[in-house]
C-alpha positions in Angstrom: 67.1 37.8 -148.1 68.1 39.2 -151.6 65.0 40.3 -153.5 65.2 41.1 -157.2 63.0 43.1 -159.7 61.9 46.6 -159.9 58.3 46.1 -158.5 59.5 44.2 -155.4 62.2 46.8 -154.7 59.7 49.7 -155.2 57.1 48.2 -152.9 59.6 47.3 -150.2 60.7 50.9 -150.2 57.2 52.2 -150.3 56.3 50.0 -147.3 59.2 51.5 -145.3 61.9 48.9 -145.7 65.5 50.1 -145.8 67.6 47.5 -147.6 71.2 47.0 -146.4 72.3 47.6 -149.9 70.8 47.8 -153.4 72.6 46.4 -156.4 72.2 48.0 -159.8 73.5 46.5 -163.0 75.8 48.5 -165.2 73.7 50.6 -167.6 70.4 49.9 -165.9 67.9 52.8 -166.3 65.7 53.2 -163.1 62.4 55.0 -163.4 61.9 58.3 -161.6 59.9 57.1 -158.7 62.3 54.3 -157.9 65.2 56.8 -158.1 63.4 59.1 -155.7 62.5 56.3 -153.3 66.1 55.1 -153.2 67.4 58.7 -152.6 64.9 59.2 -149.8 65.9 55.8 -148.1 69.6 56.8 -148.1 70.4 53.1 -148.8 73.9 52.5 -150.4 74.0 51.5 -154.0 76.4 49.2 -155.7 76.9 49.2 -159.4 78.1 45.9 -160.8 78.2 43.9 -164.0 74.9 42.3 -164.9 76.3 38.8 -164.9 77.4 39.4 -161.2 74.0 40.7 -160.4 72.5 37.5 -161.8 74.6 35.5 -159.5 73.7 37.5 -156.4 70.0 37.4 -157.3 70.2 33.6 -158.2 67.9 34.6 -161.1 68.3 36.3 -164.5 64.8 37.9 -164.0 66.1 40.8 -161.9 65.5 43.7 -164.3 68.8 45.2 -163.4 68.1 45.6 -159.7 68.3 43.5 -156.4 68.5 44.4 -152.8 69.5 42.8 -149.6 66.7 43.4 -147.1 67.8 41.0 -144.4 65.3 38.6 -142.9 61.7 38.9 -144.1 59.4 39.9 -141.3 57.0 37.0 -140.6 53.9 38.2 -138.7 52.8 36.5 -135.6 49.7 34.2 -136.1 48.0 36.0 -133.2 48.3 39.3 -135.1 46.6 38.0 -138.2 43.8 36.4 -136.1 43.3 39.6 -134.1 43.1 41.7 -137.2 40.6 39.5 -138.8 38.3 39.6 -135.7 38.7 43.3 -135.4 37.7 44.1 -139.0 35.4 41.2 -139.7 37.8 40.4 -142.5 39.1 37.6 -144.7 42.3 35.6 -144.2 43.8 33.5 -147.0 45.2 30.1 -145.9 47.5 28.2 -148.3 47.6 24.5 -147.6 51.1 23.1 -148.7 51.5 24.9 -152.0 55.0 24.2 -153.5 55.0 26.5 -156.5 56.5 29.9 -155.6 54.7 31.5 -158.6 51.3 30.3 -157.4 52.0 31.4 -153.8 53.3 34.9 -154.9 50.3 35.3 -157.2 47.9 34.4 -154.4 49.5 36.8 -152.0 49.3 39.5 -154.6 45.6 38.7 -155.1 44.9 38.7 -151.4 46.6 42.2 -150.9 44.8 43.6 -153.9 41.4 42.4 -152.9 41.5 43.5 -149.4 42.3 40.4 -147.3 43.8 41.1 -143.9 46.5 38.4 -143.9 47.9 35.2 -145.3 48.8 32.1 -143.4 51.3 29.6 -144.8 52.2 26.2 -143.2 55.6 26.0 -141.7 56.4 22.6 -143.2 55.8 21.1 -146.6 55.3 24.4 -148.1 57.1 27.1 -149.9 57.8 30.0 -147.6 58.5 33.6 -148.4 61.4 33.3 -150.8 62.8 35.8 -153.2 60.9 34.0 -156.0 57.6 34.4 -154.1 58.3 38.1 -153.5 59.0 38.5 -157.3 55.8 36.7 -158.1 53.8 38.8 -155.7 55.1 42.1 -157.4 56.1 43.3 -154.0 52.7 42.8 -152.5 54.4 40.7 -149.7 55.4 44.0 -148.2 51.9 45.3 -147.8 50.0 42.4 -146.1 50.8 40.4 -143.0 52.1 37.0 -143.7 52.2 34.3 -140.9 53.5 30.9 -140.8 52.6 28.0 -138.6 50.3 24.9 -138.2 47.4 25.8 -140.5 45.0 23.3 -138.8 45.7 24.7 -135.4 45.2 28.2 -136.7 41.9 27.2 -138.2 40.8 25.9 -134.8 41.8 29.1 -133.1 40.1 31.1 -135.8 36.8 29.1 -135.2 37.1 29.4 -131.4 37.5 33.1 -131.8 34.1 33.3 -133.7 35.3 33.0 -137.2 34.3 30.7 -140.0 36.6 28.3 -142.1 35.8 27.6 -145.8 37.9 25.5 -148.2 38.0 25.3 -152.0 37.3 21.9 -153.5 36.1 20.7 -156.8 33.3 18.7 -155.1 32.0 21.6 -153.0 29.0 23.8 -153.3 28.8 26.6 -155.9 30.6 29.6 -154.5 28.1 31.9 -156.2 25.3 30.7 -154.0 27.4 30.7 -150.8 26.1 32.7 -147.8 28.3 35.5 -146.3 30.6 34.2 -143.7 32.6 36.6 -141.7 35.3 36.7 -140.3 36.5 34.1 -142.8 39.5 31.9 -143.2 39.5 30.8 -146.9 41.8 27.9 -147.6 43.2 27.0 -151.0 45.0 23.8 -151.4 47.9 22.6 -153.7 47.1 21.5 -157.3 46.5 17.7 -157.3 46.4 17.1 -153.7 43.8 19.9 -152.9 43.0 20.8 -149.3 43.9 18.2 -146.7 41.1 16.0 -145.4 41.6 17.2 -141.8 41.0 20.8 -142.8 38.0 19.9 -145.0 36.5 18.0 -142.1 36.6 21.0 -139.8 35.4 23.5 -142.4 32.0 25.3 -142.1 31.8 25.3 -145.9 33.3 23.6 -148.9 33.1 25.7 -152.1 33.9 25.2 -155.8 34.4 27.5 -158.7 31.8 26.5 -161.3 33.3 25.6 -164.7 31.6 26.0 -168.1 34.5 24.8 -170.3 36.1 21.4 -170.7 39.2 22.0 -168.8 39.0 19.9 -165.6 40.2 22.5 -163.2 41.9 25.9 -162.7 45.3 26.2 -161.1 45.5 27.2 -157.5 46.5 30.8 -158.2 43.5 31.4 -160.5 40.9 29.6 -158.4 42.1 31.4 -155.3 41.8 34.8 -156.9 38.3 34.1 -158.1 37.2 32.9 -154.7 38.9 35.9 -153.0 37.0 38.3 -155.3 33.7 36.5 -154.4 34.2 36.6 -150.6 35.7 40.1 -150.5 33.4 41.9 -152.9 30.2 40.0 -153.8 29.8 38.9 -150.2 30.9 42.3 -148.8 
């Protein structure tokens, strides 16, 4: 995988990843911390024209840097489950989201707010792509991300003693929700929402109360608000 952008590269290096090669556009000015991290990693640097870098990154939003990190390390589902049970924590489940910007933003929120893992479906969902890594600002490198059957994971989570909650516009006000831990919080795709099979097995269905006239928040915003509620107000 070729990641692009200064934040993703910086966070990959801070997390201990050693890219195979880092590409730098002609004339690009790297900040002091990034230069130091690159020097410490010993990774080879290749300078090339900006247009060539755009071709390698498959995006013009590379900010003058890209890096080949090889295959992104997907965490085992059992590792995320075990961690949640050990720390009585929160796991974020994303039910068939297709927009890499929403997925990346939600991963960023999950990492920033202290969730202990993220689970993505292995089918009909965007995976961990360079665009997702960019949208996460590199948070992907600091939180375990697993992929698999989300419904089966939810059942295993429940069997291990955890709770499952989903976000839905017809749910109960999340502000009045009781503390449930360990918790698997599931956010669905815009439009479709969380699948009926997951809602049927959930211990709780919550909504974000709306005061304005807009019908709904997008998945990334709703998920971030819900994560704050369950990781801080319910802490």
